[in-house]
C-alpha positions as CSV (number, residue, x, y, z in Angstrom):
1,M,0.1,0.5,-0.3
2,A,1.7,3.1,-0.6
3,A,0.9,6.8,1.0
4,D,1.1,10.2,-0.3
5,M,1.3,12.4,2.5
6,L,1.5,16.5,1.2
7,R,2.7,18.2,4.6
8,T,2.6,22.6,4.5
9,L,3.2,24.9,7.0
10,T,2.0,27.9,7.0
11,G,1.0,31.4,8.7
12,S,-1.8,31.3,6.8
13,S,-4.8,29.2,4.8
14,T,-7.4,29.8,2.6
15,S,-10.7,27.9,1.2
16,A,-9.5,28.3,-2.1
17,E,-5.9,26.4,-0.9
18,T,-7.7,23.1,0.5
19,E,-10.3,23.4,-2.4
20,Y,-7.3,23.4,-5.3
21,L,-5.1,20.7,-2.9
22,E,-8.2,18.5,-2.7
23,R,-9.4,18.3,-6.2
24,L,-5.4,17.1,-6.8
25,G,-7.1,13.8,-4.6
26,Y,-5.1,15.6,-2.0
27,D,-6.8,15.3,1.6
28,V,-6.4,18.2,3.4
29,L,-5.3,17.9,7.9
30,R,-5.4,21.4,9.1
31,F,-3.7,23.5,12.3
32,W,-3.4,26.7,13.8
33,N,0.4,27.6,14.3
34,D,-0.3,28.0,18.5
35,E,-1.4,24.5,18.3
36,V,1.6,22.9,16.4
37,S,3.6,25.0,19.1
38,D,1.1,24.8,22.4
39,N,-0.2,21.0,22.1
40,I,2.3,19.1,19.6
41,D,0.5,15.4,20.3
42,S,-2.9,16.3,19.1
43,V,-1.6,17.1,16.3
44,F,0.7,13.7,16.0
45,D,-3.4,12.1,17.6
46,R,-4.9,13.5,14.4
47,I,-2.9,12.4,12.5
48,T,-2.4,9.0,13.1
49,E,-6.5,9.0,13.4
50,F,-6.2,10.0,10.1
51,L,-3.5,7.3,8.6
């Protein structure tokens, strides 16, 4: 089973960006910057649940 993951860390994102990536076949998980820096365990949990 092959898996592709697209990872981006940006200060902001738009629904247009999400829609574009989804049209390309990517699933999109979004996290706020402070969520990544302050609660990384929750971020890892959501990624693990997704996978």
